[in-house]
C-alpha positions as CSV (number, residue, x, y, z in Angstrom):
1,L,143.4,114.5,45.0
2,R,142.1,116.8,42.5
3,I,140.4,116.0,38.8
4,T,140.2,118.3,36.1
5,D,137.6,117.9,33.6
6,L,137.7,119.0,29.9
7,D,135.6,122.1,30.7
8,G,137.4,123.5,33.4
9,M,135.3,122.0,36.3
10,R,137.3,121.1,39.2
11,Y,136.5,118.3,41.3
12,T,138.0,118.1,45.2
13,A,137.8,115.3,47.3
14,F,138.8,114.6,50.4
15,A,138.1,112.0,53.3
16,T,137.4,112.1,56.8
17,N,135.9,110.1,59.5
18,Q,133.4,113.0,60.6
19,T,130.0,111.0,61.2
20,R,127.8,114.1,61.2
21,G,127.9,117.7,60.2
22,Q,127.1,119.0,56.6
23,L,129.4,118.9,53.7
24,A,129.9,122.7,53.7
25,D,131.3,122.8,57.4
26,L,133.6,119.9,56.7
27,E,135.1,121.9,53.6
28,V,135.6,125.4,55.6
29,R,137.2,123.3,58.2
30,H,139.7,121.2,56.1
31,R,140.5,124.4,54.2
32,L,141.1,126.4,57.5
33,R,143.4,123.5,58.3
34,A,145.3,124.0,55.1
35,R,145.8,127.5,56.0
36,C,147.4,126.6,58.8
37,E,150.0,124.2,57.3
38,D,151.0,126.6,55.1
39,R,152.1,128.9,57.8
40,I,153.6,125.9,59.7
41,R,155.8,125.5,56.3
42,A,156.5,129.2,55.9
43,A,157.7,128.8,59.4
44,K,160.0,126.4,58.9
45,D,161.5,128.4,55.7
46,T,162.1,131.3,57.7
47,G,164.4,128.7,60.5
48,L,161.9,126.5,62.4
49,Q,163.0,123.6,60.8
50,N,166.6,123.1,62.3
51,L,167.4,124.7,65.9
52,P,171.1,125.8,65.5
53,L,172.0,126.3,69.0
54,H,173.2,123.8,71.9
55,A,171.4,124.7,74.6
56,F,167.7,124.5,75.5
57,D,167.1,128.2,76.0
58,A,169.0,129.6,73.4
59,N,166.9,127.6,71.0
60,N,163.8,128.6,72.7
61,L,164.7,132.1,72.0
62,W,165.5,131.1,68.6
63,C,162.0,129.7,68.4
64,H,160.6,132.9,69.4
65,L,162.3,135.1,66.9
66,V,161.4,132.7,64.2
67,M,157.9,133.1,65.2
68,L,158.3,136.6,65.3
69,A,159.6,136.8,62.0
70,A,156.9,134.5,60.7
71,E,154.2,136.9,62.1
72,L,155.7,140.1,61.0
73,T,155.8,138.5,57.3
74,A,152.3,137.6,57.6
75,W,151.2,140.7,58.8
76,A,153.4,142.7,56.1
77,Q,151.9,140.5,53.2
78,M,148.5,141.1,54.4
79,L,148.6,145.0,55.3
80,A,151.7,146.2,53.0
81,L,151.3,144.0,50.1
82,H,147.8,144.3,49.8
83,G,146.5,143.9,46.0
84,H,150.1,142.9,45.2
85,N,150.9,139.5,43.8
86,A,153.7,139.2,46.6
87,R,151.1,138.6,49.4
88,R,151.0,135.2,48.3
89,W,154.6,134.5,47.9
90,E,156.6,132.2,50.1
91,P,159.1,133.4,52.6
92,K,162.4,132.4,50.2
93,R,161.2,134.6,47.3
94,L,160.2,137.6,49.7
95,R,163.7,137.6,50.8
96,A,165.2,137.3,47.1
97,R,162.8,139.9,45.9
98,L,162.2,142.4,48.6
99,F,163.9,142.1,51.8
100,E,167.6,142.3,49.7
């Protein structure tokens, strides 16, 4: 939930059931979780959303290939696209603009 003030101040709220810990620690944990969910969404866009084959072993191989592609994309964005806006692009946009 985000609320933006007229002065440009942004307030962010998140609910938790943690009974102890500093607010800064909770926020870091929340932001790391959001980054993990972004990687999961990118893996689904890469091909993890559906299993196209019939056999279990074939789908297992498919999952390994998708995760390899997701890792290579993440490393390419981090190393090769340093200082470029493409570092934050989603896999669909990367395919459309860079990989074709």
